[in-house]
Each structure stands twice: as C-alpha cells, then as structure tokens.
N, C-alpha and C positions, 0 to 999 in steps of 0.2 A: 255551674256551667257557664263557660264563656260563650258571649254572643257571636254571631256568624261576622265576619269582617271581609273587605276585599282581599283577594290573593296578595300575599308579601311579594314583592319582587324577585325575581328569579336570578338575577346576577348584579354586578356591579354596572355593567353597560346599561341594562333596563333603568337601575336607578338614575343613571347620568343623562340618558335620554330622557326619562321623565321629568327630571328637575328642569331641563331644558326648553321641553315641551310647555312647562308653566311659568316661562321666564327667568329661571335662575341658571346661571352657567357654572357648574361645579368644578373645581380642579379633581385631579385624579384621587387625592386622599379623602377629599370630601365626599364623592360619591362613593369611595370604599366604606370610611365610617358610617354612613348613612345607610348602605346596605347592612352593614353587622348590625347596627341598632333595630333595624327591621326583623332581622332574621334571628338574632340572639335575644332580644328584647331588653337588652341591656341601655341604660341612659347613657347620654352623650354630653359630656362637658366640653363646650366649645369656647376657647379663650382667643383674644387677640385684641388689638386696638379698637376704638370705638369707629364704628361706621364701615367695616370690612365685611358686612353681611350676615352677621351671627343670627340676628333676629329674622331676618329675611329666610335664612335657610329653614328656620322651623314653620314660617308661613308656607313656603314654598313645598316642603314636605306634607303639609296637611293638604294643600292643593292636589299634589302629585297622588297622595295615597287615599284621595278623597275621604278625609276624616275632619272633624272638627277640632278648631285650636282652640285649645283651654290656655289662658296665659296668666301666669302669676308674675306681676311687674314688681321686684323686691326694691326696697328702700330702707335706710336707716331707721330701726326701731320697728320694724314688720315683726308682728307676734304670731303666735298659733292662731288666734281667733280669726285674724285676717286672712290667713294662709289655709287653714284647715277647715273650722267649723265655728259655729258659736250657737248658744240657744237663743230662741224668739223669747226675750223675758215678758215683753208686752203682751205677747198671745199666750204665754204662760199664766201671767197675774190674771188676764180674763178668765181662762179657764178655771182658776181656782176659785174665782168670785162667782162663777156662774155654777159652781159644785152645788148640789143640794145639801144643805144643813145637815150636819152630822157625820158627814162623809168622812171616814178615817184619812189619816195622813198618808197612809201606805198607799192607799187607792188613788189618793189624788197625785202622789209622787210617782205611781206606774203609768198615770195616764199623760201628766205633763213632760215626761222625759221620752215621748216616742220621735218617731222619725218626722210628724208632722210639724213639730215645734222647733226642726234643726234647720238652721240656715247653712247651706252648704257653700263654702268657699273654694277657690280654685282647685286645691289638691283634692278635696274630697270630691268636687264636680267630676275630676277626670277619673278618680280611683273607682265611682259608682256609676260612671256613665254605662248605659247598656250598650251604647255604640262605641267602638273604639275611636280613640281621639289622640291628637299629638298636644301634648302637654309642654308648654313652653314655661321655664323658670328664668326668668329675665333678669339678667343684672345680679347673679347671686353674691357676688362678690361686694356689694352693699349691705348686705345683713351681716349678723354677728357668728360665732361659733356656736352659741346655745341654739340659733336657728339652723344651723347645718346638722346639729346632733338629732334635732327633731326630725328633719329630713330623712335619716339614715333608714328608720321603719318603711316609709313610704318607697325609698328607691331601691332597697334591699327586696322587700316582699309584697310591695303595691298591696299595702293595706293600712288601715289606721285604727287605732284603739281609741275608743270612746267610753269612758267608765261608766257612764249610764245606759249604755246600750251594748257594749260589747265590741269586739272586733268587725270592722267594715273591710270586706275583702275586694279585691278587683274584680269586676264582673267580665272586663275585657281587658286587654294588655295594650296599656297606652306606650305610644313612642315619646319619650321625654328627651327634651334637650335643656341643659342648663347653659345659660351664657355667663361669660365674665369678661370685663375688660382689664383684668389682670391688675386691680387696684390694690389688692392684698392677696396674700397667700392663701390659699383656701386649705381645709384639714386634709390629711392623708386618708382618715376615714370616708370622707366625701369621694376623693380621686378614686379611691380604690374600687368603689361601686360603678364608676363609669368608665367608659370608651372616651378616649381623649381626642380632640381634633384643635389644631391650632391654625387660626386664619389670619393671614398678613395679608396687608395691601396686594393686589396682583400684579403680576408682570405685565410690563407694557402690552403686550400683544395680547393677553386675556383681558385687560381694561379695555382695549380698542374694542375687542368682541362685543364687550357689555354694552360699550356705548353706542355702537352698530345696532345693537338688537333693540335698544330703547329710543334711538334717534335714527332710524334708518336712511332717512332723507337728508341727514346732515354730509356734505361733500366730504370724500373721503380724505383729501389733504387737511380739512380742518379737524376732523375728528382725530387723526394722528397727531396732528400738532397738539390739540386739546391734551392728550393724555401726556405727550411729553412733558407740556407746561404743568400737568397737575404732578407728575413726576420730580420735577424741579422744585415745586412749592413743599412737596413732603420732605423733600432732603433738608429743607432748612427747620431751626429750632423754633416751633412754633408752639402756642399753647393748644392749637386744634387743628391739626392737619386735615386737608380736605377727604372727605368719605368718598365711596364710589357714590354714594347716593348724590352728593354734591356734583359729582363728576357728570353725571348723569343730567342733574339740573343744569348744569352750565352748557351741555351739548344742547339740551332743548331750547335753553334762552338764546342761544346764538344761531339757532335755525330759525327761529321765531324773529331774530332782528336782520335775518338774510346775510349773515356774515360769510364772507367768502374768504377771510384770512385772519389769523390771530396776531394782529401786529400790536405793539405797544398801548397804542391808543385805546384800542378794543379792548385790550387786556384790563387796563387802568377803568375802564368804564364798566367793566362786567365782573371784576374780581370779587366783588361783594357777595358772589354767587357762592362761592367755594371758600372765602376767607373771612371768619366771623368774629374776630377779635380786633379791636382797634391798633394796639402795638402790631398785632401779626401783619395787618394791612400796610402799616409803613415799611416792614421789612420785607414783605413780598413784593411790594411795589419798587423799592430799591434795588432788590437783588434780580428778581425775575423781570420786572419791567426793562431793568437796564440791559438784560440779555436780549430781551425780544427786539431792543432798538438797535442791536448789532447787527450790521451785513451779514457776517459769518452765520449768525442763528439763522437769518431769513434764507439764506441761501443752503442753509442745512435740510 
C-alpha cells in the first residue's frame, strides 16, 4: 500500500505558481511537463546545454511538492552497486564469525542476506522510501548504454529485483527527473519511458525576470544591460557559455560593487564571474568589450 503524500497539483497553473513561490521561474512547457509528471507518474528526461536550470528544476520541484530530493550523480563507469544497492560484506563476515559452531550454511546464508545487511544506494533509497520523494538522475548521458538498460526496470515498474531477497517494489511513487547535457544520444528504450523537456537559455525578458528575482536591488537599467551582454557573450563560439546561475552571480557581484552601469572597464574587471576559460576570456574581451566601448551601444 502506498504511503500518503501531499496532494498532487490540480493544474498547470498550480505548478507554475508553486515553482515561482520557491524561486524557480518556469516557462510554459516546463510547467506543463512538470504537471504531467506529477499526475501521470512518468519520468521526465530534461535535456539542454549545461547551466540552463535542469538540476535546479528537480530541486525546486522537491521544495514545491514538499518531498525529499534523492540525487544520483552520474559519471563515467557508474555501476549498479553505486546506483542500486550493495551488500555490507564486512558486516556479513562478522555475522558469519559470530555464528555458533556447527551452524549449517543454509542457516547462515538466510541470515546474512537480509535487509539489515543491505546498503541502499540512491535508486533503491527512492524506491524503498516510505515517504514520496523526487528522484534526480543527474547527467545520465555520462553513463553507458548498459547502465541505461539497468534503469529500465526502475523507470517502467518502479521496482528493483534483488536475487537474494526478491523484488523490492515502490512503496510510494517518486517523481523522477533525468537530466542530460546532450553529450551523447540516449537509447530509444529509455526515451520511450519518459516525458521529454528541452530547456534552452531563456529569452531576454525571461532571464531579466530571473535576475530581478535573485538580485532585486540591482538597478533596472543595469539588470537589463546585464542580460543583453550575457546574450552577446552566448552568441560567441565559447568552450563554456555563461549559465543562468552565472548571470545571477554577476548580478549579485555588480550589486555588491555598487555598479550603476556596465561599461567596458566594469565588464573587463568582472567578466571572470561569467567566463571561465582563458581562451574564452580573450575572445569575449575583444568582441563584447569592444562593443561596450562603442557610443552606439551605450546610447542603446
């Protein structure tokens, strides 16, 4: 029997307003997919460039839905033992040594393969949780296809098969988000089990609203010029374009410095907040810095 959980949102508007209330400003498609995920119980695959708010969406959903966030950070070489579960071999060995002399192997085996010897990792923690959670499988594109195949049982049936114990079924129904920076193509089997959401860098007015939310005391003219400059920087061929989080960091830095305009000198002094590669800094300083020194740009 599933544990009781907070009521699911009644509409897309509820989701949009709820996410805004916890500091995340969703676009229409984001609010719609998040609503469907909560109502239909289907995982969501969220793709897009790094730094557009994919991970933050999962964190915000957890706050809005009043659920614990369980996060599996993916990396190359991640295996089932680190994602699902593993046996506590040291504890098992101690139990074997503590058994009375003459105990049969079948008795010992039944004893040491119980739940008390199981070390739950993020996927099993989410499945076995007595309270509903938000499960974030972050940067799934860093794993391989074998790992994706292992995920299919979890995402389809919300259950895990343990040879020594049997099937562990979900006690609640987690809201599941998988994020990908689109560094490789994911399998069709995985995509078929998920709703899909593409997050890109926001439009100017949307990003301006985000900056205002996180740096409300920044002068309006500076905030607008900031997002315009960020847009110019992202248009360049960079190793790492500035993320939304870096836009917010820059806004807070300018506010702390008491800046009332972003001129060429201010930009050069502070651009390390948004540009994180040496070659990118040279390109940005040359292209964007030059534009900021133009009277036509200042007048605009």
